[in-house]
N, CA, C, O and the ligand as a Tripos MOL2 file, in Angstrom:
@<TRIPOS>MOLECULE
protein
  265   263    67     0     0
PROTEIN
NO_CHARGES

@<TRIPOS>ATOM
      1 N          85.4090  105.2140   39.9100 N.3       1 MET1
      2 CA         85.2440  106.4860   41.0390 C.3       1 MET1
      3 C          86.4030  107.5250   40.5660 C.2       1 MET1
      4 O          87.6130  107.3020   40.5320 O.2       1 MET1
      5 N          85.8520  108.4810   40.2800 N.am      2 PRO2
      6 CA         87.0680  109.7560   39.9280 C.3       2 PRO2
      7 C          87.9020  110.0450   41.0840 C.2       2 PRO2
      8 O          87.4430  110.0810   42.2260 O.2       2 PRO2
      9 N          89.1450  110.2540   40.7930 N.am      3 THR3
     10 CA         89.9760  110.7380   41.8900 C.3       3 THR3
     11 C          90.3500  112.3560   41.7680 C.2       3 THR3
     12 O          90.6590  113.0150   40.7760 O.2       3 THR3
     13 N          90.2210  112.6920   42.9930 N.am      4 MET4
     14 CA         90.6230  114.2470   42.9600 C.3       4 MET4
     15 C          91.8270  114.5490   43.7780 C.2       4 MET4
     16 O          91.8060  114.2860   44.9800 O.2       4 MET4
     17 N          92.8360  115.0600   43.2440 N.am      5 LYS5
     18 CA         93.9040  115.5460   44.0270 C.3       5 LYS5
     19 C          93.8490  116.9060   44.7080 C.2       5 LYS5
     20 O          93.6370  117.8870   43.9950 O.2       5 LYS5
     21 N          94.0200  117.0630   46.0320 N.am      6 ALA6
     22 CA         93.9510  118.2020   46.6940 C.3       6 ALA6
     23 C          94.9960  118.3160   47.5100 C.2       6 ALA6
     24 O          95.3890  117.3790   48.2040 O.2       6 ALA6
     25 N          95.6180  119.6640   47.4920 N.am      7 GLU7
     26 CA         96.4910  120.0050   48.6250 C.3       7 GLU7
     27 C          95.9490  120.6430   49.8220 C.2       7 GLU7
     28 O          95.2870  121.6800   49.7880 O.2       7 GLU7
     29 N          96.2080  120.0850   50.7340 N.am      8 VAL8
     30 CA         95.7820  120.6490   51.9510 C.3       8 VAL8
     31 C          96.8580  121.1490   52.9060 C.2       8 VAL8
     32 O          97.8660  120.4520   53.0150 O.2       8 VAL8
     33 N          96.7490  122.4460   53.7180 N.am      9 ASP9
     34 CA         97.8010  122.6630   54.8330 C.3       9 ASP9
     35 C          97.4300  121.8460   56.0760 C.2       9 ASP9
     36 O          96.3180  121.8190   56.6030 O.2       9 ASP9
     37 N          98.3310  121.3050   56.3940 N.am     10 VAL10
     38 CA         98.0550  120.6440   57.8680 C.3      10 VAL10
     39 C          98.9470  120.8310   58.7890 C.2      10 VAL10
     40 O         100.1030  120.4300   58.6550 O.2      10 VAL10
     41 N          98.4960  121.5020   59.9010 N.am     11 ASP11
     42 CA         99.3390  121.6580   60.9900 C.3      11 ASP11
     43 C          99.4240  120.3730   61.8200 C.2      11 ASP11
     44 O          98.4270  119.7540   62.1900 O.2      11 ASP11
     45 N         100.7190  120.0090   62.0910 N.am     12 PHE12
     46 CA        100.8090  118.9250   62.9270 C.3      12 PHE12
     47 C         102.2630  119.1170   63.8420 C.2      12 PHE12
     48 O         103.3230  119.6340   63.4890 O.2      12 PHE12
     49 N         101.9470  118.6020   64.9270 N.am     13 GLU13
     50 CA        103.3050  118.5310   65.8100 C.3      13 GLU13
     51 C         103.9470  117.2120   66.0120 C.2      13 GLU13
     52 O         103.2800  116.2020   66.2360 O.2      13 GLU13
     53 N         105.2470  117.2140   65.9340 N.am     14 VAL14
     54 CA        106.0340  115.8960   66.1250 C.3      14 VAL14
     55 C         106.5850  116.0050   67.5320 C.2      14 VAL14
     56 O         107.0850  117.0290   67.9980 O.2      14 VAL14
     57 N         106.4300  114.7370   68.2230 N.am     15 TRP15
     58 CA        106.9880  114.5860   69.5870 C.3      15 TRP15
     59 C         107.7660  113.1230   69.3360 C.2      15 TRP15
     60 O         107.4440  112.2620   68.5180 O.2      15 TRP15
     61 N         108.8030  113.0980   70.2110 N.am     16 CYS16
     62 CA        109.4220  111.8910   70.4470 C.3      16 CYS16
     63 C         108.8320  110.9440   71.3400 C.2      16 CYS16
     64 O         108.7010  111.1670   72.5430 O.2      16 CYS16
     65 N         108.4170  109.7240   70.6810 N.am     17 ASP17
     66 CA        107.7710  108.9140   71.4380 C.3      17 ASP17
     67 C         108.2870  108.2820   72.7490 C.2      17 ASP17
     68 O         107.6400  107.7490   73.6510 O.2      17 ASP17
     69 N         109.8710  108.5140   72.6020 N.am     18 GLU18
     70 CA        110.6390  107.5250   73.6650 C.3      18 GLU18
     71 C         110.6840  108.6240   74.8760 C.2      18 GLU18
     72 O         110.5070  108.1900   76.0140 O.2      18 GLU18
     73 N         110.9110  110.0170   74.6970 N.am     19 CYS19
     74 CA        111.3480  110.9790   75.9030 C.3      19 CYS19
     75 C         110.2050  112.1490   75.8120 C.2      19 CYS19
     76 O         110.0690  113.0030   76.6870 O.2      19 CYS19
     77 N         109.4710  112.0740   74.7280 N.am     20 GLY20
     78 CA        108.5480  113.3690   74.7950 C.3      20 GLY20
     79 C         108.9130  114.6400   74.4020 C.2      20 GLY20
     80 O         108.1690  115.6000   74.6060 O.2      20 GLY20
     81 N         110.2230  114.7630   73.7380 N.am     21 ASN21
     82 CA        110.9490  115.8710   73.4950 C.3      21 ASN21
     83 C         110.1850  116.3170   72.1110 C.2      21 ASN21
     84 O         109.8360  115.4790   71.2800 O.2      21 ASN21
     85 N         109.9890  117.5580   71.9720 N.am     22 GLY22
     86 CA        109.4680  118.1290   70.7190 C.3      22 GLY22
     87 C         110.4520  118.0900   69.4990 C.2      22 GLY22
     88 O         111.5920  118.5400   69.6140 O.2      22 GLY22
     89 N         110.0150  117.5720   68.3820 N.am     23 LEU23
     90 CA        110.8590  117.3280   67.3260 C.3      23 LEU23
     91 C         110.3550  118.2750   66.1040 C.2      23 LEU23
     92 O         110.4050  117.8480   64.9510 O.2      23 LEU23
     93 N         109.9970  119.2330   66.3220 N.am     24 CYS24
     94 CA        109.3330  120.1630   65.2950 C.3      24 CYS24
     95 C         110.2590  120.6490   64.4390 C.2      24 CYS24
     96 O         110.2660  120.5810   63.2100 O.2      24 CYS24
     97 N         111.3120  121.3170   65.4310 N.am     25 GLY25
     98 CA        112.5590  121.8820   64.9710 C.3      25 GLY25
     99 C         113.3830  121.0830   63.9120 C.2      25 GLY25
    100 O         114.0630  121.6760   63.0750 O.2      25 GLY25
    101 N         113.3020  119.6500   63.9740 N.am     26 ILE26
    102 CA        114.2010  119.2090   63.1000 C.3      26 ILE26
    103 C         113.3400  118.1210   62.3270 C.2      26 ILE26
    104 O         113.7620  116.9930   62.0730 O.2      26 ILE26
    105 N         112.2090  118.5480   62.0200 N.am     27 THR27
    106 CA        111.1850  118.0900   60.9560 C.3      27 THR27
    107 C         111.2700  118.6180   59.6170 C.2      27 THR27
    108 O         111.2860  119.8480   59.5560 O.2      27 THR27
    109 N         111.3300  117.9600   58.4880 N.am     28 ASN28
    110 CA        111.3740  118.7450   57.4310 C.3      28 ASN28
    111 C         110.4410  118.0090   56.4730 C.2      28 ASN28
    112 O         110.5880  116.7920   56.3600 O.2      28 ASN28
    113 N         109.3400  118.7400   55.6590 N.am     29 VAL29
    114 CA        108.4520  118.1110   54.7910 C.3      29 VAL29
    115 C         108.7440  118.5250   53.3440 C.2      29 VAL29
    116 O         108.9070  119.6700   52.9220 O.2      29 VAL29
    117 N         108.7820  117.2680   52.6100 N.am     30 ASP30
    118 CA        109.3690  117.4130   51.4540 C.3      30 ASP30
    119 C         108.4270  116.7470   50.4530 C.2      30 ASP30
    120 O         108.5180  115.5340   50.2670 O.2      30 ASP30
    121 N         107.5920  117.4340   49.8470 N.am     31 GLY31
    122 CA        106.3630  116.8400   49.1400 C.3      31 GLY31
    123 C         105.5430  116.0620   50.0490 C.2      31 GLY31
    124 O         105.0150  116.5340   51.0560 O.2      31 GLY31
    125 N         105.4630  115.0240   49.7200 N.am     32 ASN32
    126 CA        104.4720  114.0930   50.6010 C.3      32 ASN32
    127 C         105.4550  113.1800   51.6120 C.2      32 ASN32
    128 O         104.9560  112.2610   52.2610 O.2      32 ASN32
    129 N         106.8090  113.4770   51.6980 N.am     33 SER33
    130 CA        107.4470  112.8790   52.5320 C.3      33 SER33
    131 C         107.8330  113.7270   53.7920 C.2      33 SER33
    132 O         108.0580  114.9310   53.6700 O.2      33 SER33
    133 N         107.9020  113.1420   54.9080 N.am     34 ILE34
    134 CA        108.2470  113.8650   56.1680 C.3      34 ILE34
    135 C         109.5290  113.2980   56.6350 C.2      34 ILE34
    136 O         109.6760  112.0760   56.6480 O.2      34 ILE34
    137 N         110.4620  114.0950   57.0160 N.am     35 HIS35
    138 CA        111.8430  113.6910   57.3430 C.3      35 HIS35
    139 C         111.9150  114.1460   58.9830 C.2      35 HIS35
    140 O         111.7000  115.3090   59.3250 O.2      35 HIS35
    141 N         112.1440  113.4000   59.6470 N.am     36 VAL36
    142 CA        112.3390  113.7300   61.0690 C.3      36 VAL36
    143 C         113.7730  113.2100   61.5780 C.2      36 VAL36
    144 O         114.1670  112.0440   61.5650 O.2      36 VAL36
    145 N         114.5180  114.4480   62.0670 N.am     37 GLY37
    146 CA        115.8360  113.9310   62.4800 C.3      37 GLY37
    147 C         115.5840  113.0620   63.6780 C.2      37 GLY37
    148 O         114.4710  112.8510   64.1590 O.2      37 GLY37
    149 N         116.8350  112.5300   64.1570 N.am     38 PRO38
    150 CA        116.7710  111.7970   65.3790 C.3      38 PRO38
    151 C         116.6260  112.7090   66.5350 C.2      38 PRO38
    152 O         117.1140  113.8390   66.5480 O.2      38 PRO38
    153 N         116.0620  112.2840   67.3370 N.am     39 CYS39
    154 CA        115.9900  112.9530   68.5520 C.3      39 CYS39
    155 C         117.2940  113.0000   69.2790 C.2      39 CYS39
    156 O         117.9990  112.0090   69.4680 O.2      39 CYS39
    157 N         117.5880  114.2820   69.6970 N.am     40 GLU40
    158 CA        118.9880  114.6160   70.2940 C.3      40 GLU40
    159 C         119.0890  114.0250   71.4890 C.2      40 GLU40
    160 O         120.0960  113.4360   71.8830 O.2      40 GLU40
    161 N         117.9700  114.1710   72.1560 N.am     41 LYS41
    162 CA        118.1620  113.7310   73.5510 C.3      41 LYS41
    163 C         118.4110  112.0740   73.7580 C.2      41 LYS41
    164 O         119.1470  111.6410   74.6450 O.2      41 LYS41
    165 N         117.6760  111.2050   72.7940 N.am     42 CYS42
    166 CA        117.6250  109.8290   72.7870 C.3      42 CYS42
    167 C         119.0100  109.7220   72.1990 C.2      42 CYS42
    168 O         119.6840  108.8090   72.6760 O.2      42 CYS42
    169 N         119.5130  110.3730   71.3720 N.am     43 LEU43
    170 CA        120.7200  109.9470   70.7810 C.3      43 LEU43
    171 C         121.6950  110.1510   71.7690 C.2      43 LEU43
    172 O         122.5520  109.2910   71.9700 O.2      43 LEU43
    173 N         121.6580  111.1350   72.3700 N.am     44 GLU44
    174 CA        122.5000  111.2190   73.7080 C.3      44 GLU44
    175 C         122.5410  109.9540   74.5100 C.2      44 GLU44
    176 O         123.5230  109.2160   74.5830 O.2      44 GLU44
    177 N         121.6040  109.8020   74.9940 N.am     45 GLU45
    178 CA        121.4220  108.6540   75.8970 C.3      45 GLU45
    179 C         121.9990  107.4870   75.0880 C.2      45 GLU45
    180 O         123.0200  106.9770   75.5500 O.2      45 GLU45
    181 N         121.5340  107.0250   74.0340 N.am     46 ALA46
    182 CA        121.9820  105.9800   73.0610 C.3      46 ALA46
    183 C         123.5150  105.8150   73.1910 C.2      46 ALA46
    184 O         124.1420  104.7870   73.4490 O.2      46 ALA46
    185 N         123.9840  107.0930   72.9460 N.am     47 LYS47
    186 CA        125.3550  107.2310   72.8680 C.3      47 LYS47
    187 C         126.1200  106.8860   73.9810 C.2      47 LYS47
    188 O         127.2210  106.3440   73.8760 O.2      47 LYS47
    189 N         125.5050  107.2210   75.2200 N.am     48 GLN48
    190 CA        125.8690  106.9930   76.6310 C.3      48 GLN48
    191 C         125.8650  105.4650   76.9260 C.2      48 GLN48
    192 O         126.7680  104.8090   77.4450 O.2      48 GLN48
    193 N         124.6940  105.0560   76.4980 N.am     49 GLU49
    194 CA        124.4790  103.5020   76.6350 C.3      49 GLU49
    195 C         125.6040  102.6840   75.9090 C.2      49 GLU49
    196 O         126.2870  101.8310   76.4750 O.2      49 GLU49
    197 N         125.7110  103.0200   74.6720 N.am     50 GLY50
    198 CA        126.7350  102.3720   73.8810 C.3      50 GLY50
    199 C         128.0600  102.3210   74.4320 C.2      50 GLY50
    200 O         128.7720  101.3160   74.4230 O.2      50 GLY50
    201 N         128.4010  103.5680   74.9670 N.am     51 HIS51
    202 CA        129.6620  103.7050   75.5090 C.3      51 HIS51
    203 C         129.8070  102.8270   76.8390 C.2      51 HIS51
    204 O         130.8880  102.3110   77.1230 O.2      51 HIS51
    205 N         128.7660  102.6920   77.5740 N.am     52 ASP52
    206 CA        128.7450  101.9140   78.7710 C.3      52 ASP52
    207 C         128.7270  100.4790   78.3660 C.2      52 ASP52
    208 O         129.2710   99.7060   79.1550 O.2      52 ASP52
    209 N         128.1850   99.9660   77.2490 N.am     53 GLU53
    210 CA        128.1580   98.6040   76.7830 C.3      53 GLU53
    211 C         129.3950   98.1750   76.2620 C.2      53 GLU53
    212 O         129.7530   97.0050   76.3960 O.2      53 GLU53
    213 N         130.2430   99.2200   75.5400 N.am     54 GLY54
    214 CA        131.4660   99.0860   74.8450 C.3      54 GLY54
    215 C         132.4190   98.9880   76.1120 C.2      54 GLY54
    216 O         133.4190   98.2740   76.0310 O.2      54 GLY54
    217 N         132.1760   99.5900   77.1240 N.am     55 TYR55
    218 CA        133.3310   99.4940   78.4730 C.3      55 TYR55
    219 C         132.8680   98.2030   78.9290 C.2      55 TYR55
    220 O         133.8180   97.4850   79.2390 O.2      55 TYR55
    221 N         131.8390   97.7080   79.0650 N.am     56 ASN56
    222 CA        131.5980   96.5060   79.8580 C.3      56 ASN56
    223 C         131.9880   95.2380   79.0620 C.2      56 ASN56
    224 O         132.2130   94.1720   79.6340 O.2      56 ASN56
    225 N         132.0680   95.4130   77.5470 N.am     57 GLU57
    226 CA        132.5990   94.2470   76.6900 C.3      57 GLU57
    227 C         133.8560   94.1490   76.6070 C.2      57 GLU57
    228 O         134.3700   93.0460   76.4200 O.2      57 GLU57
    229 N         134.6960   95.4320   76.7450 N.am     58 GLY58
    230 CA        136.0190   95.4030   76.8050 C.3      58 GLY58
    231 C         136.4030   94.8070   78.1630 C.2      58 GLY58
    232 O         137.3980   94.0960   78.3010 O.2      58 GLY58
    233 N         135.6480   95.0980   79.0630 N.am     59 TYR59
    234 CA        135.8370   94.7720   80.6150 C.3      59 TYR59
    235 C         136.0070   93.1440   80.5360 C.2      59 TYR59
    236 O         137.0080   92.5540   80.9410 O.2      59 TYR59
    237 N         134.8170   92.4920   79.9220 N.am     60 ASP60
    238 CA        134.6850   91.1080   80.0090 C.3      60 ASP60
    239 C         135.9550   90.4840   79.3260 C.2      60 ASP60
    240 O         136.6760   89.6510   79.8750 O.2      60 ASP60
    241 N         136.1550   91.0280   77.9580 N.am     61 GLU61
    242 CA        137.1810   90.2320   77.2910 C.3      61 GLU61
    243 C         138.5160   90.5330   77.9800 C.2      61 GLU61
    244 O         139.3430   89.6260   77.8900 O.2      61 GLU61
    245 N         138.8830   91.6170   78.6440 N.am     62 ALA62
    246 CA        140.0990   91.5220   79.3280 C.3      62 ALA62
    247 C         140.0670   90.4760   80.4520 C.2      62 ALA62
    248 O         141.1080   89.8640   80.6900 O.2      62 ALA62
    249 N         138.6820   90.1570   81.3390 N.am     63 LYS63
    250 CA        138.7010   89.2330   82.2720 C.3      63 LYS63
    251 C         138.8870   87.8540   81.5790 C.2      63 LYS63
    252 O         139.4290   86.9780   82.2530 O.2      63 LYS63
    253 N         138.5370   87.5890   80.4320 N.am     64 GLU64
    254 CA        138.4110   86.3100   79.8290 C.3      64 GLU64
    255 C         139.8630   85.8170   79.3620 C.2      64 GLU64
    256 O         140.1870   84.6340   79.4610 O.2      64 GLU64
    257 N         140.7580   86.8500   78.8220 N.am     65 GLU65
    258 CA        142.0310   86.6910   78.5260 C.3      65 GLU65
    259 C         142.9550   86.4780   79.4700 C.2      65 GLU65
    260 O         144.0280   85.9620   79.1590 O.2      65 GLU65
    261 N         142.6190   86.9180   81.0240 N.am     66 SER66
    262 CA        143.5340   86.7850   82.0780 C.3      66 SER66
    263 C         143.3620   85.5480   82.5800 C.2      66 SER66
    264 O         144.0490   85.1650   83.5270 O.2      66 SER66
    265 ZN        113.6920  111.3610   72.4390 Zn       67 ZN67
@<TRIPOS>BOND
     1     1     2 1
     2     2     3 1
     3     3     4 2
     4     3     5 am
     5     5     6 1
     6     6     7 1
     7     7     8 2
     8     7     9 am
     9     9    10 1
    10    10    11 1
    11    11    12 2
    12    11    13 am
    13    13    14 1
    14    14    15 1
    15    15    16 2
    16    15    17 am
    17    17    18 1
    18    18    19 1
    19    19    20 2
    20    19    21 am
    21    21    22 1
    22    22    23 1
    23    23    24 2
    24    23    25 am
    25    25    26 1
    26    26    27 1
    27    27    28 2
    28    27    29 am
    29    29    30 1
    30    30    31 1
    31    31    32 2
    32    31    33 am
    33    33    34 1
    34    34    35 1
    35    35    36 2
    36    35    37 am
    37    37    38 1
    38    38    39 1
    39    39    40 2
    40    39    41 am
    41    41    42 1
    42    42    43 1
    43    43    44 2
    44    43    45 am
    45    45    46 1
    46    46    47 1
    47    47    48 2
    48    47    49 am
    49    49    50 1
    50    50    51 1
    51    51    52 2
    52    51    53 am
    53    53    54 1
    54    54    55 1
    55    55    56 2
    56    55    57 am
    57    57    58 1
    58    58    59 1
    59    59    60 2
    60    59    61 am
    61    61    62 1
    62    62    63 1
    63    63    64 2
    64    63    65 am
    65    65    66 1
    66    66    67 1
    67    67    68 2
    68    67    69 am
    69    69    70 1
    70    70    71 1
    71    71    72 2
    72    71    73 am
    73    73    74 1
    74    74    75 1
    75    75    76 2
    76    75    77 am
    77    77    78 1
    78    78    79 1
    79    79    80 2
    80    79    81 am
    81    81    82 1
    82    82    83 1
    83    83    84 2
    84    83    85 am
    85    85    86 1
    86    86    87 1
    87    87    88 2
    88    87    89 am
    89    89    90 1
    90    90    91 1
    91    91    92 2
    92    91    93 am
    93    93    94 1
    94    94    95 1
    95    95    96 2
    96    95    97 am
    97    97    98 1
    98    98    99 1
    99    99   100 2
   100    99   101 am
   101   101   102 1
   102   102   103 1
   103   103   104 2
   104   103   105 am
   105   105   106 1
   106   106   107 1
   107   107   108 2
   108   107   109 am
   109   109   110 1
   110   110   111 1
   111   111   112 2
   112   111   113 am
   113   113   114 1
   114   114   115 1
   115   115   116 2
   116   115   117 am
   117   117   118 1
   118   118   119 1
   119   119   120 2
   120   119   121 am
   121   121   122 1
   122   122   123 1
   123   123   124 2
   124   123   125 am
   125   125   126 1
   126   126   127 1
   127   127   128 2
   128   127   129 am
   129   129   130 1
   130   130   131 1
   131   131   132 2
   132   131   133 am
   133   133   134 1
   134   134   135 1
   135   135   136 2
   136   135   137 am
   137   137   138 1
   138   138   139 1
   139   139   140 2
   140   139   141 am
   141   141   142 1
   142   142   143 1
   143   143   144 2
   144   143   145 am
   145   145   146 1
   146   146   147 1
   147   147   148 2
   148   147   149 am
   149   149   150 1
   150   150   151 1
   151   151   152 2
   152   151   153 am
   153   153   154 1
   154   154   155 1
   155   155   156 2
   156   155   157 am
   157   157   158 1
   158   158   159 1
   159   159   160 2
   160   159   161 am
   161   161   162 1
   162   162   163 1
   163   163   164 2
   164   163   165 am
   165   165   166 1
   166   166   167 1
   167   167   168 2
   168   167   169 am
   169   169   170 1
   170   170   171 1
   171   171   172 2
   172   171   173 am
   173   173   174 1
   174   174   175 1
   175   175   176 2
   176   175   177 am
   177   177   178 1
   178   178   179 1
   179   179   180 2
   180   179   181 am
   181   181   182 1
   182   182   183 1
   183   183   184 2
   184   183   185 am
   185   185   186 1
   186   186   187 1
   187   187   188 2
   188   187   189 am
   189   189   190 1
   190   190   191 1
   191   191   192 2
   192   191   193 am
   193   193   194 1
   194   194   195 1
   195   195   196 2
   196   195   197 am
   197   197   198 1
   198   198   199 1
   199   199   200 2
   200   199   201 am
   201   201   202 1
   202   202   203 1
   203   203   204 2
   204   203   205 am
   205   205   206 1
   206   206   207 1
   207   207   208 2
   208   207   209 am
   209   209   210 1
   210   210   211 1
   211   211   212 2
   212   211   213 am
   213   213   214 1
   214   214   215 1
   215   215   216 2
   216   215   217 am
   217   217   218 1
   218   218   219 1
   219   219   220 2
   220   219   221 am
   221   221   222 1
   222   222   223 1
   223   223   224 2
   224   223   225 am
   225   225   226 1
   226   226   227 1
   227   227   228 2
   228   227   229 am
   229   229   230 1
   230   230   231 1
   231   231   232 2
   232   231   233 am
   233   233   234 1
   234   234   235 1
   235   235   236 2
   236   235   237 am
   237   237   238 1
   238   238   239 1
   239   239   240 2
   240   239   241 am
   241   241   242 1
   242   242   243 1
   243   243   244 2
   244   243   245 am
   245   245   246 1
   246   246   247 1
   247   247   248 2
   248   247   249 am
   249   249   250 1
   250   250   251 1
   251   251   252 2
   252   251   253 am
   253   253   254 1
   254   254   255 1
   255   255   256 2
   256   255   257 am
   257   257   258 1
   258   258   259 1
   259   259   260 2
   260   259   261 am
   261   261   262 1
   262   262   263 1
   263   263   264 2
@<TRIPOS>SUBSTRUCTURE
     1 MET1         2 RESIDUE 1 A MET
     2 PRO2         6 RESIDUE 1 A PRO
     3 THR3        10 RESIDUE 1 A THR
     4 MET4        14 RESIDUE 1 A MET
     5 LYS5        18 RESIDUE 1 A LYS
     6 ALA6        22 RESIDUE 1 A ALA
     7 GLU7        26 RESIDUE 1 A GLU
     8 VAL8        30 RESIDUE 1 A VAL
     9 ASP9        34 RESIDUE 1 A ASP
    10 VAL10       38 RESIDUE 1 A VAL
    11 ASP11       42 RESIDUE 1 A ASP
    12 PHE12       46 RESIDUE 1 A PHE
    13 GLU13       50 RESIDUE 1 A GLU
    14 VAL14       54 RESIDUE 1 A VAL
    15 TRP15       58 RESIDUE 1 A TRP
    16 CYS16       62 RESIDUE 1 A CYS
    17 ASP17       66 RESIDUE 1 A ASP
    18 GLU18       70 RESIDUE 1 A GLU
    19 CYS19       74 RESIDUE 1 A CYS
    20 GLY20       78 RESIDUE 1 A GLY
    21 ASN21       82 RESIDUE 1 A ASN
    22 GLY22       86 RESIDUE 1 A GLY
    23 LEU23       90 RESIDUE 1 A LEU
    24 CYS24       94 RESIDUE 1 A CYS
    25 GLY25       98 RESIDUE 1 A GLY
    26 ILE26      102 RESIDUE 1 A ILE
    27 THR27      106 RESIDUE 1 A THR
    28 ASN28      110 RESIDUE 1 A ASN
    29 VAL29      114 RESIDUE 1 A VAL
    30 ASP30      118 RESIDUE 1 A ASP
    31 GLY31      122 RESIDUE 1 A GLY
    32 ASN32      126 RESIDUE 1 A ASN
    33 SER33      130 RESIDUE 1 A SER
    34 ILE34      134 RESIDUE 1 A ILE
    35 HIS35      138 RESIDUE 1 A HIS
    36 VAL36      142 RESIDUE 1 A VAL
    37 GLY37      146 RESIDUE 1 A GLY
    38 PRO38      150 RESIDUE 1 A PRO
    39 CYS39      154 RESIDUE 1 A CYS
    40 GLU40      158 RESIDUE 1 A GLU
    41 LYS41      162 RESIDUE 1 A LYS
    42 CYS42      166 RESIDUE 1 A CYS
    43 LEU43      170 RESIDUE 1 A LEU
    44 GLU44      174 RESIDUE 1 A GLU
    45 GLU45      178 RESIDUE 1 A GLU
    46 ALA46      182 RESIDUE 1 A ALA
    47 LYS47      186 RESIDUE 1 A LYS
    48 GLN48      190 RESIDUE 1 A GLN
    49 GLU49      194 RESIDUE 1 A GLU
    50 GLY50      198 RESIDUE 1 A GLY
    51 HIS51      202 RESIDUE 1 A HIS
    52 ASP52      206 RESIDUE 1 A ASP
    53 GLU53      210 RESIDUE 1 A GLU
    54 GLY54      214 RESIDUE 1 A GLY
    55 TYR55      218 RESIDUE 1 A TYR
    56 ASN56      222 RESIDUE 1 A ASN
    57 GLU57      226 RESIDUE 1 A GLU
    58 GLY58      230 RESIDUE 1 A GLY
    59 TYR59      234 RESIDUE 1 A TYR
    60 ASP60      238 RESIDUE 1 A ASP
    61 GLU61      242 RESIDUE 1 A GLU
    62 ALA62      246 RESIDUE 1 A ALA
    63 LYS63      250 RESIDUE 1 A LYS
    64 GLU64      254 RESIDUE 1 A GLU
    65 GLU65      258 RESIDUE 1 A GLU
    66 SER66      262 RESIDUE 1 A SER
    67 ZN67       265 GROUP 0 **** ****
C-alpha cells in the first residue's frame, strides 16, 4: 500500500488533567513532538506537599532520636 505524507494544521488545546489549568501557553510543537511544560499550579502544590512531607520526616527523625 503506498504511503503519502501530508502535513496538516491541527488546532488543539492542552489542559492539565490534574487541575484543569490551561497549558497552551507552555506548550511548544517541534516537528512531530509536543512539549508541554509542567503545570505551574500543580508544580506549586507538589512543592508545598514536598515541603510538608519533608517537615514531617524531619519531625519523625527528631522524635526517634530523642
Ligand atoms: Zn495542574
